[in-house]
Wavefront OBJ file of the C-alpha trace (Angstrom):
o trace
v 2.589 13.148 -5.782
v -0.093 11.055 -7.320
v 1.165 8.474 -9.819
v 4.891 8.759 -10.662
v 5.637 9.256 -14.258
v 7.847 6.099 -14.442
v 4.852 4.107 -13.232
v 2.225 5.774 -15.564
v 4.509 5.377 -18.583
v 5.439 1.746 -17.945
v 4.424 -0.500 -20.790
v 2.311 -2.746 -18.494
v 0.492 0.057 -16.664
v -2.502 0.116 -19.069
v -3.000 -3.464 -18.605
v -2.903 -3.176 -14.698
v -5.456 -0.404 -14.959
v -7.707 -2.443 -17.175
v -7.547 -5.486 -14.801
v -8.207 -3.244 -11.801
v -11.314 -1.887 -13.627
v -12.532 -5.331 -14.518
v -11.774 -7.051 -11.198
v -12.033 -4.291 -8.513
v -14.313 -1.554 -9.533
v -18.118 -1.136 -8.945
v -20.107 1.978 -9.924
v -23.267 2.216 -7.700
v -24.731 4.923 -9.641
v -25.306 7.373 -6.665
v -23.246 9.168 -4.238
v -24.564 7.095 -1.333
v -24.382 3.731 -2.967
v -21.563 2.333 -0.851
v -20.442 2.916 2.852
v -16.639 2.733 2.970
v -14.403 1.578 5.893
v -13.805 5.246 6.584
v -17.580 5.666 7.135
v -17.905 7.957 4.128
v -20.471 7.285 1.381
v -19.458 6.934 -2.149
v -20.744 6.151 -5.561
v -17.560 4.061 -6.265
v -16.228 0.961 -4.636
v -12.861 -0.631 -5.124
v -11.971 -4.122 -3.782
v -8.408 -4.618 -4.887
v -8.224 -8.185 -3.180
v -9.073 -9.932 -6.574
v -6.457 -7.760 -8.287
v -3.726 -8.821 -5.751
v -4.848 -12.436 -6.221
v -4.633 -12.304 -10.046
v -1.300 -13.682 -11.314
v -0.831 -11.122 -14.120
v -1.898 -8.159 -12.061
v 0.138 -9.259 -9.154
v 3.255 -9.585 -11.386
v 2.824 -6.044 -12.764
v 2.222 -4.580 -9.410
v 5.302 -6.357 -8.023
v 7.454 -4.794 -10.746
v 5.974 -1.342 -10.385
v 6.175 -1.287 -6.568
v 9.707 -2.496 -6.588
v 10.719 0.152 -9.161
v 9.480 2.857 -6.846
v 10.674 1.233 -3.486
v 14.230 0.915 -5.089
v 14.005 4.535 -6.229
v 13.261 5.552 -2.670
v 16.029 3.513 -1.317
v 13.937 1.539 1.225
v 15.142 -1.951 2.562
v 11.877 -2.649 4.360
v 8.350 -2.897 3.154
v 5.081 -3.565 4.992
v 1.924 -2.152 6.219
v -1.335 -2.549 8.213
v -3.299 -5.816 7.993
v -5.217 -6.993 5.960
v -4.536 -5.243 2.586
v -0.928 -4.812 3.064
v -0.238 -8.395 3.904
v -0.650 -9.855 0.392
v 0.654 -6.750 -1.105
v 3.894 -7.081 0.809
v 4.261 -10.727 -0.304
v 3.792 -9.602 -3.831
v 6.616 -7.130 -3.467
v 9.149 -9.167 -1.846
v 8.445 -12.340 -3.974
v 8.703 -10.382 -7.204
v 11.636 -11.314 -9.448
v 12.253 -7.457 -9.586
v 12.782 -7.207 -5.833
v 16.150 -6.279 -4.306
v 17.516 -9.309 -2.575
v 18.037 -7.188 0.548
v 14.451 -6.062 0.720
v 12.397 -7.637 3.635
v 8.744 -7.410 4.623
v 6.672 -7.099 7.783
v 3.084 -6.483 8.902
v 1.454 -4.273 11.525
v -1.598 -5.671 13.305
v -4.376 -3.395 13.939
v -4.719 -4.623 17.438
v -1.481 -6.192 18.944
v -1.894 -9.682 20.364
v 0.163 -8.770 23.418
v 3.391 -10.469 22.411
v 6.204 -9.440 20.310
v 8.211 -11.518 17.955
v 9.841 -14.126 19.923
v 12.559 -14.791 17.312
v 12.656 -11.200 15.746
v 12.471 -9.064 18.979
v 9.785 -6.899 17.260
v 7.383 -5.134 19.512
v 3.819 -6.555 20.008
v 1.791 -6.334 16.896
v 4.696 -5.966 14.380
v 5.430 -9.295 12.666
v 7.664 -10.664 9.978
v 11.223 -9.652 9.523
v 13.093 -8.163 12.359
v 13.048 -4.326 12.524
v 15.658 -4.375 15.199
v 18.386 -1.993 14.336
v 16.125 0.152 12.182
v 16.108 0.915 8.420
v 14.257 2.837 5.769
v 10.616 1.722 5.291
v 8.062 2.043 2.626
v 4.468 1.466 3.910
v 2.100 -0.200 1.229
v -1.683 -0.088 1.107
v -4.312 -1.477 -1.204
v -6.818 1.389 -1.371
v -6.341 4.840 0.166
v -9.295 7.094 1.045
v -8.208 9.392 3.879
v -4.876 7.841 4.558
v -5.796 7.036 8.078
v -4.821 3.356 7.998
v -1.379 4.076 6.618
v -0.866 7.013 8.941
v -1.569 4.607 11.862
v 1.100 2.099 10.573
v 3.574 4.970 10.089
v 2.961 6.011 13.780
v 3.349 2.594 15.018
v 6.652 2.065 13.243
v 8.000 5.410 14.427
v 6.915 5.001 17.970
v 7.834 1.299 18.508
v 10.977 0.793 16.326
v 14.041 2.549 15.157
v 12.916 2.566 11.643
v 12.178 5.615 9.470
v 9.186 5.648 7.123
v 10.337 7.317 3.915
v 7.066 6.868 1.943
v 3.694 5.353 1.453
v 2.542 3.660 -1.850
v -0.956 2.656 -2.441
v -2.301 0.530 -5.295
v -5.254 2.989 -5.758
v -5.840 6.415 -4.358
v -9.546 7.208 -4.168
v -8.652 10.908 -4.336
v -10.675 11.884 -1.278
v -8.072 13.647 1.004
v -5.244 11.202 1.494
v -2.619 13.142 -0.417
v -3.339 16.301 1.769
v -3.312 14.111 4.914
v 0.054 12.628 4.130
v 1.457 16.030 3.149
v 0.214 17.480 6.479
v 1.864 14.518 8.322
v 5.103 15.067 6.301
v 5.032 11.628 4.609
v 5.676 11.207 0.924
v 2.762 9.532 -0.780
v 2.012 8.111 -4.219
v -0.131 5.483 -5.812
v 0.092 3.085 -8.848
v -3.446 4.320 -10.005
v -6.081 6.756 -9.054
v -9.905 6.596 -8.976
v -9.985 8.866 -12.204
v -7.748 6.448 -13.979
v -10.140 3.626 -13.317
v -13.551 5.368 -13.527
v -12.475 6.735 -16.892
v -11.992 3.421 -18.545
l 1 2 3 4 5 6 7 8 9 10 11 12 13 14 15 16 17 18 19 20 21 22 23 24 25 26 27 28 29 30 31 32 33 34 35 36 37 38 39 40 41 42 43 44 45 46 47 48 49 50 51 52 53 54 55 56 57 58 59 60 61 62 63 64 65 66 67 68 69 70 71 72 73 74 75 76 77 78 79 80 81 82 83 84 85 86 87 88 89 90 91 92 93 94 95 96 97 98 99 100 101 102 103 104 105 106 107 108 109 110 111 112 113 114 115 116 117 118 119 120 121 122 123 124 125 126 127 128 129 130 131 132 133 134 135 136 137 138 139 140 141 142 143 144 145 146 147 148 149 150 151 152 153 154 155 156 157 158 159 160 161 162 163 164 165 166 167 168 169 170 171 172 173 174 175 176 177 178 179 180 181 182 183 184 185 186 187 188 189 190 191 192 193 194 195 196 197 198 199
């Protein structure tokens, strides 16, 4: 889907894009300047951690993510460590959050124990997912979609929850949309690489 019209047309979206450009974006000048987590090489690098840790940017992201999560009808939000951890906190702590919304995280490597209080399977921590629910997975930067698809697979395999969508802060536009479509997962982002590179 790319960026939903309701997100792109939000009054604060241009400010979030500008903050992301200023805080997260590097242009290395050549197509091999940076090696990404996926192993690919790219001219462009995005580190959204400073954006998530910026009060104004976090506030805007919280509002936009909650707007989309509520439109999807999810009651649970979370994703794969590390990027999804602060992002999930931004979503559930936002004044725009539905009071029924709860967050969780998926560890890349389970520690061998589940939630002693929550009865979650090993490696899924935070709110209890016992009994199921509709989930939106969040991610900071999406290249191929592999990290989020891993989180989706874990949720579907180990819980009774149903993942109804994935939302990323930034889609690098390098194959994630096609990968999610092939996996039957709705995908959108708050911004795209084109949005930020063009500023």
